[in-house]
C-alpha positions in Angstrom: -99.8 -0.7 -140.8 -99.9 -3.2 -137.9 -98.6 -6.7 -138.2 -102.1 -8.0 -137.7 -103.3 -5.9 -140.7 -100.4 -7.1 -142.9 -101.1 -10.7 -142.1 -104.8 -10.3 -142.7 -104.2 -8.7 -146.1 -101.6 -11.3 -147.1 -103.9 -14.2 -146.2 -106.8 -12.8 -148.1 -104.8 -11.3 -151.0 -106.1 -7.8 -150.0 -104.7 -4.3 -149.7 -105.9 -1.0 -148.2 -107.2 -0.1 -144.8 -107.9 -2.8 -142.4 -111.3 -1.4 -141.3 -113.8 0.5 -143.5 -111.6 3.6 -143.8 -108.6 5.3 -142.3 -108.8 6.2 -138.6 -109.3 9.9 -138.0 -109.0 11.5 -134.6 -111.5 14.1 -133.5 -110.8 17.1 -131.2 -113.3 17.1 -128.4 -113.9 20.2 -126.3 -114.4 18.8 -122.8 -115.5 15.9 -120.6 -119.2 16.5 -121.4 -118.6 16.1 -125.2 -116.3 13.2 -124.6 -119.1 11.5 -122.6 -121.5 12.3 -125.3 -119.2 10.7 -127.9 -118.9 7.6 -125.7 -122.7 7.5 -125.4 -123.1 7.9 -129.1 -120.7 5.0 -129.8 -122.2 2.7 -127.2 -125.7 3.3 -128.5 -124.7 2.3 -132.1 -125.7 -1.4 -131.6 -129.1 -0.2 -130.3 -129.6 2.1 -133.3 -128.7 -0.8 -135.6 -131.3 -3.0 -133.9 -128.8 -5.6 -132.7 -129.5 -5.2 -129.0 -132.0 -3.3 -126.8 -129.5 -2.6 -124.1 -126.1 -1.2 -125.1 -124.4 -3.1 -122.3 -125.6 -6.4 -123.9 -123.5 -5.9 -127.0 -120.5 -8.3 -126.6 -118.1 -6.4 -128.9 -117.9 -3.1 -127.0 -116.6 -1.8 -123.7 -120.1 -0.7 -122.6 -120.6 -3.6 -120.2 -117.3 -2.6 -118.4 -118.3 1.0 -118.2 -122.0 0.5 -117.3 -121.9 -2.7 -115.3 -118.3 -3.2 -114.1 -117.7 -6.3 -116.2 -114.0 -7.1 -116.0 -112.1 -7.0 -119.2 -108.2 -6.6 -119.1 -108.3 -5.1 -122.6 -110.2 -2.0 -121.5 -108.7 1.1 -120.1 -111.3 3.6 -119.0 -111.6 7.0 -120.6 -110.5 9.9 -118.2 -113.9 11.6 -118.7 -115.6 8.4 -117.5 -113.3 8.2 -114.5 -114.4 11.8 -113.6 -117.9 10.6 -113.1 -117.1 9.6 -109.5 -114.5 8.4 -107.1 -116.1 4.9 -106.8 -116.7 2.3 -109.5 -120.3 1.7 -108.6 -121.0 5.5 -108.7 -119.4 5.8 -112.1 -121.4 2.8 -113.4 -124.7 4.3 -112.1 -123.9 7.6 -113.8 -122.9 6.0 -117.0 -126.1 3.9 -117.1 -128.1 7.1 -116.7 -126.1 8.6 -119.6 -127.0 5.7 -121.8 -130.7 6.0 -121.2 -132.8 6.7 -124.3 -133.5 10.4 -124.9 -137.0 11.8 -124.4 -136.9 12.8 -128.0 -136.2 9.6 -130.0 -134.8 11.6 -132.9 -131.9 12.7 -130.7 -130.8 9.1 -130.5 -130.8 8.7 -134.3 -127.6 8.3 -136.3 -125.9 11.6 -136.7 -123.2 11.8 -139.3 -121.6 14.8 -137.6 -120.1 12.4 -135.0 -118.0 10.7 -137.7 -117.5 13.6 -140.1 -116.4 16.5 -138.0 -112.8 17.3 -137.1 -113.9 18.9 -133.8 -116.9 18.5 -131.5 -118.0 21.1 -129.0 -119.7 24.4 -128.5 -120.0 27.0 -131.4 -117.2 29.1 -129.8 -114.9 26.0 -129.7 -115.7 25.1 -133.3 -114.9 28.7 -134.4 -111.5 28.5 -132.7 -110.6 25.1 -134.0 -112.0 25.0 -137.6 -110.5 26.9 -140.5 -113.2 29.4 -141.5 -114.2 27.4 -144.6 -114.7 24.2 -142.7 -117.0 25.2 -139.9 -119.6 22.6 -139.0 -122.8 22.8 -136.9 -122.6 22.3 -133.2 -123.8 18.9 -131.9 -126.1 19.5 -129.0 -125.3 17.6 -125.8 -128.0 15.0 -124.9 -130.0 15.8 -121.8 -128.4 12.9 -120.0 -125.0 14.6 -120.3 -126.4 18.0 -119.3 -127.8 16.4 -116.1 -124.3 15.0 -115.2 -123.0 18.5 -115.1 -125.5 19.7 -112.5 
């Protein structure tokens, strides 16, 4: 447990996990699924009705990714850096990735993003899930599919 969490718990007479639950890493197949995961995370405040534009949410890295807002606390994900050699190009591609889907249900909350131990194609999931724990494949949003072309 970090010193911050220990201090927080001591000051509030609490115990347990600092956030809602224990952090759990997720195995992601490739850059396309990593970008889809970034998109899903950055669109959470939109789904929650907090903002209309994901880059307007002050408590995320989205403004740095999509608009180039400077923030010394943010290190860009390698999959994002692969979107282009120049910052303006990466930002343009990321804004396109963040665009709402043509099918609004594809932008709804999907518990698979937070419950699966691996995210990728069906072949990837077969290789990385024990046979009893196979999950359904999460389809890539059309915005991510366009990046690959």
